[in-house]
N, C-alpha and C positions, 0 to 999 in steps of 0.2 A: 278946158282941155286938160289942164294939169290935174284938176280934181278927178276927171274921168280916167286919167292914166294910172294914178296911185290908188284909186278906189278898190280894185280887186285885191291888190297886195295887202292893204290894211285889213280888209275883210278876212283874208287867209290867216294873218297873224292873230287876229282876234279869236278866230275859231280854234287855233292851236292852243292859245292860252287858256281858253275855257275848258278844253279837253284835258289839259294838264292839271287844272284845278280840280276837276271832277275825279280824276284818277287819284289825286292826293287825298281827297276826302273819302274815297272808297277804302283806301288802305289805312285810315285812322289818322292820317296826318303825320308829318315828319317829327313832331314833338313827341307823340306817343311811341314811335318806333325807336327813338333815341333815349328811352328811360334807362338809367343805369341799373345793373343787377344788384341784389341785396348783398351786402358785405358779410362774409363769414367770419365769426369770431374764433373758430377752431383753427389752430396753427398746424399745417402739415409738417410732419417730422420725417427726415430722411437720414441716410447714413452719414451725411456731411454735417448736419446740425443737431444730431440727437444728444450731443454732450451738453446742450443747454439745460436738459432736465437734471443735471448734476447740481444745479444751484437753484435755490428757492423751492417752492412747492408746486408740484405738477400732477395732473391727471392725464393719462394716456389711454387711447382706445385703439386697439388693433382690429381691423375690419378688412373685408373683401367686397368688391362691387357686386359680386354674384350672390352674396350671403343674404338671405331674407331676414334673419334675426338682426343683422347689422343695419339693414335699411329701416327696420322698425324703431331702432334707438337713435336714428339720425336727428330727428326733431328734438328729442329730449337732450341729446348731447349739445345741440346748438343752443338751446335755452340755458343749459348749465354753463356754456362758454360765455354767453352774454353777461351773466352775473358773476363772471370770474373776477372782475375788478372789485365787486363788493365783497366777495369771499377771499380776496387776496390770493388767488390761485391762477395758474396758467393751465390752459386746456389744449391738448394736442391730439392728433390722430395719425395712424400709420397704415398705409395700404400695403398689405402683405404681398400682393401680386407685384407691386413695384419695388418693394423693399424687403426681399426675403432675408437679407442679412440681419435686419433688425428683429424680424420674427424669430430667427435662430438665436440672437443674442438674449432675448427675453424668453426663449424656449416656449413659444406660443403653440399650443396643440389644439385649442378650441377657439371658435369665433362666435361672437365678439369677445375679446379679452381686455380687461381693464387693469391698469396698474397705477399705484400712487407712489410718488417720489417726494421725499423730503430731505433736502441737503445731501443728496447722493445715496440715500437709503431707500430701497425699493420694497414695496409690499404689493401683494396681489389682492385686488378688490374682486370679491366673488358675489357681490350683491347684484340686484337688478339694475339695469341702466336707466332708471327713472330719475327724473330731476330731483324729486323730493328726497329720495334715498341718497343720492349723491350729495345733495346739500347738507343733509344731516350727518353724513359720513365725515364731512369737512368741519362743520360747525361744532359738532359734539366730539370731535377728535376720536372717532371710533377706530381710526387706523392704528392708534397706540396699542390696542389689544390684539392686533394681527402680528404674527411672527414675520420679521423681515427676511428678505432674501440676502443672506450673508455667505461668506466663504466663496466656494466655487460656483454657487448658484447666483451670485450677484451679477447683473448684466455688465458691470465694469471689470469683472475678473478676467484673468488670462484664459481660463477655460471657456467662458462664454464668448470671448473674442475669437477663439479658434472655431467655436460652433458657428459664429456669425460668418466666418470665412467659408466654411463648408456649405452653409445654406446659400450664400451668395453664388458660389460656384455651381451649385445644383440649379439655382434659378437661371443662371446664364445658359447652362446646358439645356434646360427646358425651353427657353426662348429660342435657342438655336435649333432645337428639334422642331418647334412650331414653324420657324422660318423655312426649314427644309421641306416639311410636309404640307404646310398651308400655302405659303407664298410661292415656293418653287414647284410644288406638286410632286415631290419625290416620294416614292413609297416608304412606308414606315420601316420595313425591314432593311431597306438601304440605309436609312438613318441609324438604325441600331448597329449595323455592320460597321458603319463609319466610326461610331463612338467606341466600339470594341477594339478596332484597329488603332484608334488614337490612344486608347488606354494602354494597350500593349507597347506601342512605340514610346509613350511617355514613361512607362515603367522601365524599359530597357535603357532609355536615356538617363533616367535618374540613377539606375544601378551603375552605369558607366561613370557618372559624375562622382558617386560615392567611392568607386574604385580609384579614380584619379586622386581624389582628396586623401584617401588612405595611403596611397603611394607617396604623395608629397610630404605627408607628416610622419611617415614611417622612418624610424631610426634603426639601422641595422646594429646588431651587437658587435662589439670588438672581437678580434680573433681569439684572444686569450680567454674571453668570457665564453665564446662558443666552444672552445676546447674543454673548458672547465665543465660546462653543461654536458658535453658529450661524455666526459669521464664519469660525472655523477650519474648519468643515465646508465652507462655500462655497469657501474658499481651496483646500482639499484637492481638491474637485471640479474647480475651475479648473486646478489643477496636473495632475490626472489627464487633463483634456481637452487640456492643452498637450503632454503627453508624446508622444501619437501624432504631433502636428504636428512636434515636434522630431525625432522619429525619421525622419519623412518627409524633413525638410530635411537631416538628416544623410545619409540615403540619396542624395538628389539631389547633395549636395556630393561624396559619395564617388564617384558615377557620373561627375560632371564631372571630378574629379581623375583618375579612371581613363581618361576619354576624352583628357584632356590628356596624360597619360603615354603613352597609345598613340600620339597624334599625334607627340609628341616622339621616341618610339622609331622611328616611321616615318621622320621626318625624318633621324634619326641613321643609320638604315639606308640611306636614299637617299644621304646624304653619304658613307657608307662605300663604297657601290657606285660613286659618282662618283670617289672617291679611287682605288678599285681600277681603274676604267677609265683614269684618267690614268696610273696606274703601268703598266698594260698597254700604253697607247699609247707611253709612254716606252720601254718595253722593245722594242716593235715598231720604233720609230724607230732605237733603238740597233742592233737586229738588221739593219734595212735598210741602215744605214750600214756595218755590218760586212760585209754581203753585197756592197755596192758596192765596198768596198775589196778584197774577195777577187776580185771580177770583174776589177777593174783589174790586180791582181797576176797573175791568170790570163792576161789579155790581153798583159801584158808578157812572160810566160813563153812564150806562143804565138808572139810575133814572130820570134825566131830559128828556131823550128821551120818557120815558113812560108818563110823565106829558104832554109833548107836544102832544103826540098821543091822550091822553084823551081830551085835550082842542080842538084839531082840528079834531073831529070825522067826522064833516060835510065835511070837505075837502077831496078831493079824495086821496085815498091811493096810494102811490108810492112804487115801489119795492126798498127796502133799501138793501144795501150790508150787507152780514153777517159779524158780528164783527170778527175781527181777533183773539180775545182772545179765542173763542170757538174752532176754529181749532187748536190752539196751545195746548189747554188742551187735546184734543183728541190725538194728537201726543205724548204728554207726557205720557198719560195713556197707550198708546200702547208700548212705550219703557219700562215702568215699568213692564208691563206684560211679555215682552220678557226677561228681566233680571231675573225676578222671575223664569221663566221656565228654564233658563240656570242654575241658582243656584240649582234648584231642580234636574236637570240632573247631575250636578257635585257632589252632595252629595253622592250617592251610590258608585261612582268611588273611592272616598277617603277612 
C-alpha cells in the first residue's frame, strides 16, 4: 500500500529532473555560460584620471564608437597594450563621446588620434595604428624626432584647460538637447528656443554680477581731487578755445608782415628805377656833351674847306664825300629819342 501511494509522486519527480537535465544540455551547460570575458589591457582614461599620463611613458588613443577607422585599429591597439609590460609603456584610450573635455584639452580634430607622453611632454603620433609601427615607434625612440606640444599647445597648459571646459560645456549641452528631442520627444526648434533664452538670461545675470563687483570695488575720488580735476578740465577747454584765436592772430600778423615786406620791396624797386633813370640821364648828358664837342670839331674842320671852296669857284666842282660827323650826330639823336620814349613808357608802370 505504501509503495502504491508514493509511486506516482516519485515518478513525477523523476520526470521533472530528466526534463531539467535535458534543458541544461541544450543550452550548453551552466559551465559554458559562466565563462569569464577576456580582460582588456587598455586602460580607459577620463577627466578624473587623465593626470596619470603626466608620469612615465604612455600612448593614448582617442576614438568614437561610431567611427569605422577606430574600429579597425581596436585589435591592433589591444595587441600593443598586451605587450606594454615588455615595452615598459602604459596604453590608454579615450572615448570622445563620453569625455569631450579631454578631446578639447588635446584639441582632437580627427579620429582616431594617437598621442605619446613621456614625463609630461606630449607628442602627436601621425603614423598608422598598426602594432608593428607602434612597437618600432617606442623601441627605436622615433618620438624624439617629433616636435613636442609645448607652450599654450600643451594639454597641461592653462589655455588647453580653458578649452577643455568649453568642450565639456558643449558636450553637456548636446546631451541635454538629445534628452529633450529623443527622450522627451520635444521638437528641435523648441530646444533651440530654450537654449537661446537661457543664453540671454545667463548673459544678463553675468552683466549684473560684473556691475555689482565694480560698485563694490569702486573708490570715489575725494572732493578736493574732483574740484582739481574740474578746474583742469575747464583750463584745458579755455586753452583749446584760445588756440584758434592765437592762430588767427598769428595769421593776421603774418599777413601784415607780408604786406609790409611787399611795400618795402615796392619802394626798393622804385628807388632802383629812380637810380637807373638818374644813371641814364647822366649818360645822356655825357653823350650830348660829347656830341657837342664833336660838332664843334667838325665845324672847325669845315672852316678851311669853305675858304678853299670860295677861292676856287672857277674850278669845277667835284662830289665830296659827306663828312662822317653828320651821320654820327644823326645816330646819336635817334638813340636819345628812343631812350626818352622808353623812359616815358616806364613812368606810368611804376
